[in-house]
Every structure is written in structure tokens, then in C-alpha cells.
N, C-alpha and C positions, 0 to 999 in steps of 0.2 A: 486599493485592496493589496496586501501582501502577497507576493508569488511564492507558492511552495519552496521552490528551489533557492530562494534567497533568505528564508527563515534560519537564523543562526542555530547550529546545532550544540547540544543534542535538544531535540524536541518530541512531543508526544501527540501523536493521531488519534483522536476519539473515532471509533467505528460505530456508523449508526446503520441499521438494518431493519427498522420498524417499518410496518407495512401501510401506515396511515399518515396523512398529514398532522393529525393531532400528535401521534406518536412522535413522529419526526420533531415536530415542534418542541415537544417536551424534551426530548433527547439533545437537540441544540441548546436549550436553554440550558441544561444540566452542564453540558459539556462546556460552554462559554463561562457558567458561574464556577466552575471547578477549576479553570485555567488550562484546558487543553490549547496547544497552539494552532491546531488546525482540524477540521473534520473530515473523514471520509465518509461520504453518504453513498451508501448502495441503493439502487433504483430499480434493481430487478424485480422487486417485489412490489412496485409502486403501480398500481393501475394507471392505464394512459389517461383516464379522465381526470386524475389527480395530479398530473405532471405540471398543469399550470399553478396549482396550490403550492407544490414544492418549489418549483421557480420563485415564487414570491417569499417563501421562507429562506432559500438561500440568499437572495437580494437582501433581505431584511437582517441577516445575521451578522452581528460584530464580529464573529470567529470565521476566517477564510473556510470556505467549503470547496472540496473537489469531489467529482463523482466517480463511482466505479458501477458497472452493471454486470454482475457476474453470470455464468451459465447456469441454468436452472439446475444441473446436477451438482454444482458447487453449494448451493445455499443450504442443503442440510446440516454443515457444518456451523451454521448460525441457527439452528433449531428448526428449519423449515422442512415439510414435506414437500417432495418434488410435486406432488399432484396438486398442491395450493398455487402453484406458480405458473406464469405465462410461459409460452414456449417461444423465445426470442432467437432470431440468428444473429451473427455477428453484426450485419448492417443494421438490425433493429437496435442491438445494444449500443453501439458507437453512436448511431443516429441520436438516440436518446441523448446521450452526453453531450453531443455536439449541440443539440438544441437547448442546453442548459449553459453553454459557455458565456453568455452575456453577462451572467452572474457569478459563475462557478471560477476557480482559478486554475483547473487543471483537470485533466482526465486520467483515468486509469486504463491501459489497455494491454491485454496479455500478449505475451511475446509472440503466441500462435494465431493471433487475430486473422481472420479471413484465410486461413489455411485450407487449401482444397484437396481434391482427390489425389493430386500429384504430389502433395507435400512430403518432405522428409525431415527427419530430425536433424537439428543443427550439427554438422559435423563435429566430431570431437566428444559428444555426448554419447551416453548409452542409448540404444535404440527405443527403450521403454521410457525415457525421460518425458513427462507430460508438459503440455504448454510450450514446448521447443519446436514443434512442427514448423517448416516454412516452405513457401513455393515462391516462383517468380512473381506470380500474380498477386499474393500476399505481401509479398516485400513492396510492390509498386502500391497497393491500396494502403497498406500501412504508411508509407511515404507521404500520400496524399493527405492522410488525416493528421499526421505530425506536422506537416507544412501549415495545413489550416489552423491548427491550434497554434503554431508559432506565428502566424500572420497576426493574430490577436494579441501577441505578446504573453501568452500563457503557456503552461507547462504540459508534457505528457510524462506521466508516471508509466514506464514499461515494467510489467510484473511477470512472474512466472512461480507457479507452485508445481514442482517438479515430480512430487511423488516419490521420490529416490533420495537416499543419501549420498549425493554428488562429493566427490573429493575436492580437495583444495584447488587443484589445478583445473578441474572440471567447470567448478564454480566460478573460478576467475575468468575462464573462458567464455562462460556464458555472460558474465557481468560485462566484459569488455565488448562482447557482441552486441550488448543491449545499449551500451555507450555509443558504438559506432553507428548505431541505427538512429540515433537522435533522441535518446533517454534523456531527460532533465533530471530525473529521480528514478533510480533503480529500487525494486523489490523482489527478493529472492526469497522463497519460502520451500526449504526441503523438507523430506519426510524420513523417519527412521524408526528401526524397532528395537534397536540395542542402545542403552544408554551410553555405551562407551563412544558411540559417535559424537557426543557433545563437545569433547575438546577439538574435534576436527572442526566443528563450527568456529569455535573461540579462535583457532588459529587462522581460520580463513577471513574471518571479519578483519583481522589484523593486515592480512595480506591484501584484501578489498581496500581498506582504509589508505594504505600507501600506493595503490595503482588507479584510484578511480578519480575523475575530475567532479563528478556530481554526487549529489548527496544519494545515501544508499541505506538498505536493510538488509541483514541476512538473518533469517530464523530457521526454526526447524519445527516440526511437529512428530512428537514421539516421547518416549520416557526421559524424563529429565528436561524437557523442553521449556517447562515453566521458568526455571532458573535461567535459560538462555534468554527467554524474553524479558525477564527483570534485568539482567545485566547486559543486554546488547549495547546500549548506549555507553556503558562503563567501558567495554571493550574497543569502542570507536565507531558503532553503527551511527548514522546521523540521526536516527529516529526510531520509536519503537510504538506500539499499538495499545490501545486502552479502550475502555468501554464507559459510557455514563452509568450512573447507577439507575435503577428502576426500569429498565429497559426489559423487554419480552424476549428478544431475539438477539443472541450474541455468541461469540465463540468462547467457550468456558475457560480457555486459558489465557484470556485478555484481561489482565487486572483491571480494577476500577481506576479512573483518572485519580481519583483521591488517594488510593493507595500507592499509586506510583509518585505521586506528589510527596506522601511521607517519605519514601525510599529516597528519592531525589535530595529531598531536605537534610536527611541523615547523612547521605553518601552522595555528594554531588557529582555527577557524570564528568564534569570537565575536569575532576583531578586525574583521570584517566587518558585526557586528551594531549597532555603535555604542554609546556610554556607556551607554545604559540596560540593553542586553542584557549587557554586559561584567559590569555589576554581578550581573545574575542568574545568568551561567553559571560564574563563578568559584566558586560555592558548590557545583555538581553534583557527582556521585558520579565517581570515577575511571572509570567506564565510558566506552566510546567515544561 
């Protein structure tokens, strides 16, 4: 099975958040049929009794799948009510993902996973930055998880949803810290309330593109962010996110896979990557 970090960019990740094995199966089939390069399967909403069925679906999928297990208070972004969901601590969330590693190709772990009461926000970032807290104990525990995943020759996505409009230098500092911690793939999602922030994201993508050794995506949530998501790969992000058609739970600003395929066909992202990347992407599969 192809590793997430070895897929030639730019590529599209299909995000699945359905609560039942039947819904997950349908979404996997739709993702594969429409050409997603890889699938992010969220499992926070899956009941423990169904994890065995989910494992079989991952094993049977023709499209590589990695797992995420978001915190309960994050899931309303996909259309869930908090009261619908189980309360899982960080050990439970990561443990679920490690349980599925025999068939998945990576896990997504937030940058502040396992942060305890003595945690502090990564130096150099605003104190209110979310998912950036760390402590000595959290660093050790994350290192153990990263080592376990790497021992199976699989990947770790380090992710961060900052809830703030970080500057170019702050985002670069965060991304470099993620890379140094052992990330094979980096995901950063900032938030903003002023559409004038969008050019800061575009500029920062170009900066990350020249500094990072691993695949990355930088997006934002706020006015005008749908354009950022559509153009992320054209500016230099390694990948972006989409959703299968017909799912019940999804983030509203995720395009469908089919819509992104149309965009990429009319305006191929590799045109923005420069001569070296054109040579690489011309040989990639017909998947989006």
C-alpha cells in the first residue's frame, strides 16, 4: 500500500466522517470511484463495537486510508452534536488509531496531543493559539507514538487547528517545529475573521514550500477561505481536502472530489509548481 508521504503532489484527500460502517463503506466506494488519492477516515464518531468492521473496510479499500480521531468538541464542524459523541481522552483517541495500523497507512495526531496541566503554548506563538500546547510529558508520549508508527514503516500526520490568524513567521515556526518533532506530513489550519488575511496565507504557502522537506497543507477558516482551499495546490501545498458525494456529515467548505477534479483538469496545479515539479507530476496516476 502506498504511503501518504510518498504520493506525488499535488493530491486530494477525501475526508470521511460517517458514523456507521455502511455509511463509511459507501463513502470509501465513492471516494475511490471519483479518483481520490487517499482517504482521511475520522473514527471519533464510530462506536467501539463497530471498529472491527471499520478495520475490514480499511483492509479491503483500493484507495489508501489513514485515520484521524478528533476531539469531541471539534466534530460539530462536520455537522455533529457534541451530545451524540463519546468522550474519548487522548490515550483513547490515539489508541484507536494504533489499533487500526495493520491496514491504515498513517495516523493524524494533533500537535498538542497528551498535553497535561503543566503544558504551555509553543514559544514564539500567541498564548491563545489552540492545539499548540506542549509539556515534557506530552513530548515524550508523542515521541513514543511516532516511534511506534515509524517502526511499522508508516506515517504520522502532525496537525494543528490554531483558531487564530498566525503571521507568516509564526506559521513557519510552527511548521518547522512539527517537522523537527518527526512529522512525515504537516497540516496547519488557521482561522480568520477578515478576508484581508487571505493573501497572508498565500504568501505563507510559498514560504513553507521552500522550507519544508515533507508534504504539507496550509489552509484557513473564515471569509474567502473557500478560494484558499480551491487554490492551495496551485500555490504549492502538497495536497488539499474534498468530500465524497452523498455523505451526511462533512465540512461545508470542502469541495466534492468531482468538483476538484474538474478544476484540476481545467487548471492543472503542476503548472504552478515550476519545471522540476512538472517533470514529477506528469508521470503520476490519473487519480485527482
